[in-house]
C-alpha positions in Angstrom: 4.2 53.2 188.0 0.8 54.6 189.1 1.4 57.0 192.0 0.4 56.0 195.4 -2.7 57.5 196.9 -0.9 58.5 200.1 2.7 58.2 201.2 3.5 54.6 201.8 0.5 53.2 200.1 1.3 50.7 197.3 0.8 51.9 193.7 -1.9 50.3 191.6 -0.6 47.6 189.3 0.3 48.6 185.7 -0.5 45.5 183.9 -3.5 46.0 181.6 -6.4 43.5 181.5 -6.7 42.9 177.8 -8.2 39.9 176.0 -9.2 41.2 172.6 -7.9 43.5 170.0 -8.1 47.3 170.5 -10.9 49.1 168.5 -9.9 50.8 165.3 -8.5 54.3 165.9 -11.1 56.0 163.7 -13.8 54.5 165.9 -12.2 55.8 169.0 -11.8 59.3 167.4 -15.4 59.4 166.3 -16.8 58.3 169.6 -14.7 60.9 171.4 -15.5 63.5 168.9 -19.3 63.4 168.8 -19.7 65.0 172.2 -17.4 68.0 171.5 -18.8 68.4 168.0 -22.4 68.6 169.1 -21.5 70.8 172.0 -19.7 73.4 169.9 -21.7 73.4 166.7 -24.5 75.3 168.4 -22.3 77.9 170.1 -22.4 80.5 167.3 -26.2 80.3 167.5 -26.5 81.1 171.2 -27.0 84.8 170.7 -29.5 84.2 168.0 -31.4 81.7 170.1 -32.0 84.4 172.6 -33.6 86.5 169.9 -35.5 83.6 168.3 -37.2 82.6 171.5 -37.3 86.2 173.0 -35.4 85.2 176.1 -32.5 86.8 177.9 -28.9 85.8 176.8 -28.4 84.0 180.0 -31.4 81.8 179.4 -30.2 80.9 175.9 -26.8 80.0 177.3 -28.5 77.3 179.4 -28.4 75.3 176.1 -24.7 75.0 176.8 -25.0 74.7 180.6 -27.5 71.8 180.5 -25.5 70.1 177.8 -22.7 70.0 180.3 -25.0 68.8 183.0 -26.3 66.0 180.8 -22.7 64.9 180.1 -21.9 65.0 183.8 -24.9 62.9 184.8 -24.5 60.4 181.9 -20.9 59.7 182.6 -21.7 58.7 186.2 -23.8 55.8 184.8 -21.8 54.8 181.7 -18.6 54.3 183.7 -19.6 51.7 186.3 -22.2 50.0 184.0 -19.5 49.5 181.3 -17.2 48.1 183.9 -19.9 45.5 184.7 -21.5 44.7 181.4 -19.0 45.8 178.8 -18.2 48.9 176.6 -20.0 48.0 173.4 -23.6 47.8 174.6 -23.5 51.3 176.1 -21.8 52.8 173.1 -24.8 51.6 171.0 -27.3 52.7 173.6 -25.8 56.2 173.9 -25.6 56.8 170.2 -29.3 55.7 169.8 -30.3 58.2 172.5 -28.2 60.9 170.8 -29.9 60.3 167.5 -33.5 60.6 169.0 -32.6 63.6 171.1 -31.1 65.5 168.2 -34.3 65.0 166.1 -36.4 66.1 169.1 -34.4 69.3 169.6 -34.7 70.1 165.9 -38.5 70.2 166.4 -38.4 72.2 169.7 -41.2 74.8 170.0 -39.8 76.6 173.0 -36.5 77.2 174.7 -37.5 74.8 177.4 -37.8 71.9 175.0 -34.7 72.9 173.2 -32.7 72.8 176.5 -34.3 69.4 177.4 -33.3 68.0 174.0 -29.8 69.3 174.4 -29.5 67.6 177.8 -30.7 64.3 176.5 -28.4 64.7 173.4 -25.5 65.2 175.8 -26.4 62.1 177.9 -26.2 60.1 174.6 -23.1 61.7 173.3 -21.1 61.3 176.5 -21.1 57.5 176.2 -18.4 57.8 173.5 -16.3 60.1 175.6 -16.4 57.8 178.6 -16.1 54.5 176.7 -13.3 55.5 174.4 -11.1 56.5 177.3 -11.9 53.3 179.1 -11.3 51.1 176.1 -7.8 52.7 175.7 -7.0 51.9 179.3 -8.3 48.4 178.8 -5.6 47.8 176.3 -2.6 49.9 177.4 -0.6 50.7 180.6 -0.7 54.2 182.1 2.0 56.2 180.2 1.2 54.4 177.0 -2.5 55.1 177.5 -1.7 58.8 177.9 0.1 58.7 174.6 -2.7 56.9 172.8 -5.3 59.1 174.4 -3.4 62.2 173.2 -3.3 60.8 169.6 -7.1 60.2 169.8 -7.7 63.6 171.3 -5.5 65.1 168.6 -7.5 63.3 165.9 -10.8 64.3 167.4 -9.8 67.9 167.5 -10.8 68.2 163.9 -14.5 67.9 164.8 -14.7 70.7 167.4 -12.3 72.7 165.2 -14.7 72.9 162.3 -17.9 72.6 164.3 -18.3 76.3 165.2 -17.6 77.3 161.6 -20.1 74.7 160.3 -22.6 75.8 162.8 -22.2 79.5 162.0 -22.7 78.8 158.2 -25.7 76.5 158.8 -27.3 79.0 161.1 -26.9 81.9 158.6 -28.1 79.8 155.7 -30.8 77.5 157.1 -31.3 78.4 160.7 -30.5 76.7 164.0 -32.9 73.7 163.5 -30.8 72.5 160.6 -27.8 72.2 163.0 -29.7 69.5 165.0 -30.7 67.8 161.8 -27.0 67.5 160.9 -26.4 66.1 164.4 -29.1 63.4 163.8 -27.5 62.4 160.5 -24.0 62.1 162.1 -25.4 60.1 165.0 -27.1 57.6 162.6 -23.9 57.1 160.6 -21.8 56.5 163.7 -24.4 54.2 165.2 -24.2 52.0 162.1 -20.4 52.1 162.2 -20.2 51.1 165.9 -22.7 48.3 165.4 -20.5 46.8 162.6 -16.9 47.5 163.7 -16.6 48.0 167.5 -15.2 45.0 169.4 -15.6 44.5 173.1 -12.5 45.3 175.1 -13.5 44.6 178.7 -11.6 41.5 179.8 -12.8 41.1 183.4 -16.3 42.3 184.3 -16.5 44.0 187.8 -19.2 43.1 190.2 -22.0 45.7 190.6 -24.5 44.2 193.1 -27.7 46.0 192.7 -28.6 49.7 193.0 -26.7 50.1 196.3 -23.6 48.6 194.7 -24.0 50.9 191.7 -24.1 54.0 193.9 -21.1 52.7 195.9 -19.1 52.1 192.8 -17.6 55.5 192.9 -16.7 55.6 196.6 -13.4 53.6 196.3 -12.2 56.3 193.9 -13.5 59.3 195.9 -11.6 57.9 198.9 -8.3 58.0 197.1 -6.6 61.4 197.3 -4.6 60.7 194.1 -7.8 60.3 192.1 -9.1 63.6 193.5 -6.0 65.4 192.5 -6.0 64.0 188.9 -9.8 64.4 188.4 -9.8 67.8 190.1 -7.0 69.1 187.8 -8.9 67.6 184.9 -12.0 69.6 185.9 -10.4 72.9 186.8 -8.1 73.1 183.8 -10.8 72.3 181.4 -13.0 74.7 183.3 -10.9 77.5 181.9 -11.8 76.2 178.4 -15.5 75.9 179.1 -15.5 79.4 180.5 -14.1 80.7 177.2 -16.7 78.7 175.3 -19.5 80.2 177.2 -18.4 83.8 177.1 -16.7 84.2 173.7 -19.7 83.9 171.4 -21.5 86.8 173.2 -18.3 88.9 173.2 -17.9 88.4 169.4 -21.6 88.7 168.4 -22.9 91.2 171.0 -19.7 93.0 172.0 -18.0 93.3 168.6 -21.2 93.1 166.5 -19.8 90.4 164.2 -21.8 87.5 162.7 -21.8 84.0 164.1 -19.5 82.8 161.4 -16.8 85.1 162.7 -16.7 83.2 166.0 -16.7 79.9 164.1 -13.8 80.8 161.9 -11.8 82.4 164.7 -12.3 79.4 166.9 -10.2 77.3 164.5 -7.0 78.8 166.0 -8.1 77.6 169.5 -8.6 74.1 168.1 -5.2 74.1 166.4 -3.5 75.2 169.6 -5.3 72.4 171.5 -4.3 69.9 168.9 -0.7 71.1 169.2 -0.8 70.4 173.0 -2.1 66.9 172.4 0.7 66.3 169.9 3.2 67.3 172.6 1.7 64.8 175.0 1.5 62.1 172.3 5.2 62.5 171.6 6.5 63.0 175.1 4.2 61.1 177.5 6.2 57.9 177.7 9.5 59.9 178.0 8.5 62.5 180.6 5.6 60.8 182.3 2.1 61.9 183.3 3.0 64.1 186.3 5.5 66.4 184.5 3.4 67.0 181.5 0.3 67.7 183.7 2.2 70.3 185.7 3.6 71.9 182.5 0.3 71.9 180.7 -1.6 73.5 183.6 1.1 76.2 184.0 0.6 77.2 180.3 -3.1 77.2 180.8 -2.7 79.6 183.7 -0.5 81.8 181.7 -3.0 82.0 178.9 -5.8 82.9 181.3 -3.7 85.6 183.0 -2.8 87.1 179.6 -6.4 87.0 178.5 -7.5 89.2 181.5 -4.6 91.6 180.9 -5.4 91.9 177.2 -9.1 92.8 177.7 -8.2 95.3 180.4 -5.5 97.3 178.5 -6.2 96.7 174.7 -9.1 97.7 172.5 -11.5 94.8 172.0 -10.9 92.8 168.8 -10.9 89.3 167.6 -7.1 89.2 168.2 -7.7 90.2 171.8 -10.5 87.7 172.3 -8.7 84.7 170.7 -5.0 85.4 170.9 -4.1 84.8 174.6 -6.6 81.9 174.8 -4.5 80.1 172.3 -2.0 79.5 175.1 -4.8 78.3 177.3 -5.9 75.8 174.6 -2.3 74.7 174.1 -1.9 74.0 177.9 -5.2 72.2 178.0 -4.1 70.0 175.1 -1.0 69.0 177.1 -2.8 68.6 180.4 -6.1 66.9 179.6 -4.8 63.5 178.4 -2.3 63.3 181.2 -4.9 64.2 183.9 -7.3 61.6 182.6 -4.6 58.9 182.2 -3.6 59.5 185.8 -7.3 59.3 187.0 -8.1 56.1 185.2 -4.8 54.5 186.4 -5.5 54.9 190.1 -7.5 51.7 190.0 -7.1 50.2 186.5 -9.8 47.6 187.0 -12.3 50.5 187.5 -11.1 52.4 184.5 -14.7 52.9 183.2 -15.9 54.1 186.5 -12.9 56.4 186.9 -13.4 57.8 183.4 -17.1 58.5 184.0 -16.6 60.0 187.4 -13.7 62.2 186.2 -15.8 63.4 183.3 -18.8 64.0 185.5 -16.7 66.2 187.9 -15.3 68.0 184.9 -18.7 68.7 183.3 -20.3 69.7 186.6 -17.5 72.2 187.2 -17.8 73.4 183.6 -21.5 73.9 183.9 -21.0 76.0 187.1 -18.5 78.2 185.2 -20.9 78.7 182.3 -23.7 79.8 184.7 -21.3 82.2 186.3 -20.2 83.7 183.0 -23.8 83.9 181.7 -24.7 86.0 184.8 -21.7 88.4 184.5 -20.6 88.7 180.9 -21.8 92.0 179.3 -19.9 91.7 176.0 -16.6 93.3 177.1 -14.8 90.0 177.7 -13.7 91.0 181.2 -16.0 88.7 183.1 -15.0 85.8 180.9 -11.3 86.4 181.5 -11.8 86.8 185.2 -13.6 83.5 185.5 -10.9 81.8 183.3 -8.2 83.0 185.6 -10.1 81.9 188.7 -10.5 78.4 187.4 -6.8 78.3 186.4 -5.8 79.4 189.9 -8.0 76.7 191.5 -6.1 74.1 189.3 -2.7 75.4 190.4 -3.7 75.3 194.1 -4.9 71.7 193.7 -1.7 70.5 192.0 0.4 72.3 194.6 -1.4 70.4 197.3 -1.0 67.2 195.4 2.7 67.6 194.9 3.3 68.5 198.6 1.5 65.3 199.6 3.5 63.3 197.0 0.3 62.2 195.2 1.6 62.9 191.7 
C-alpha cells in the first residue's frame, strides 16, 4: 500500500486508472533517455567551451547548470498539463522544441546563446522524462511501477553510458557544434517514432481550471509530508550524482591533463554501476518494497560519497581515484532513484503526472544548485567535488531519518 502522509491518514488507493495498452518499452526507454543523453554528451566539451569562448570554467559550466534549470522548469508544466490533456500531445511538443533548440545551439555565436539553447533544449527533452514515468504509473500499481521504472531506467542507461564517450570523440574530431547537430538528428527520429507509435495512457483527465488552478495543482502534493520525503530523497540522492557530473570533467581535463575522451570512456563504469542498481530494483522491488530499497540505495550512495572524499584526500589523483568510489554512489543511485520516484508518484496516483513533474523539478533545481557550488569551488583536485557529494548524501540521510521517525515511508 502507499504509505500514509501522516500517522493515521489513509493511504492512497493502489488501483491504477488504465484504459489503454501500455506504450512499447522501447518508446519509454527512448523518451527517458533523450534528456540524460543530451545532458551528458556535452560534458567532455565543457573545459573546451571555456577556451573556445574565452570565458572562465565556471561560466562554461553554466551550460550544465542551465540545462538542469530548464529541466526543472519544464517538468513543473508538463506534469499538470499532461494530467489534464494527456501524455501524447506534450511528448510531441517537447520533442519538437528539443529539435529546434538543438539546431539553434549548434549555431550559437556566444556562450550566452549556447546556454540559452541548452536551456530550451532541456525544456524540450524533459517532457519524455516526466511523461514516461507518468505513463508507467498510469498502467501499474506502485511496487509494480517501481519494477517497470527500474527496467526502463536500466534500458535507458545505455544512452548516458555512451554519451560522454561519443561526445568526446565528436568534440576531438569535429568540434562541439557537431554534438548539437547529432542531438537534432536524434530528436527528429524520436519525434517521428512517437508520432507513429505512442498511444495515450491517461484514463481520467484531471480538472485544471485556468491559470490559478494550474499554479495550485502542485499544492496538494506539497502539503503531503510523504511526498516531500520521497521527492526530497529523490533530489538529494541524485544531487550526489549531479555534483560528480559537474566536477569530474574539470578534474580529468584540467587536473589530470587528459583529453575529453578519457572522461567519456571512464564514465562508462559509472553508467554500468547505475545500471546494476536499477537491475537490483527491477528484480527485488515487488519482493522488498519501495521503502526498504530506497533506504538501502541511499545508504550505498552515502558510502560512495564518503569514500570519494577519503580517496582524493589520501591517494594520488588518478582516473581510478576519480571514478572508483563514485561507482558505489552510482550503484546506490540506481537502487534508490526508481523507488523514490515510484513512492512520489504513488502518494496521489490520479496526479501521477503532476507528482512526476514536481519531483523532477525539485531534483533538477537541487542539482543545478550543486553544480553552481562545484563550479565555484573545484580547482581540479577533486576535493571540492567530493565534499559537495558528501554534503548532498548527508542531507538525504537526514531527510530519510526524519521520514522514518514520522512513519511516512
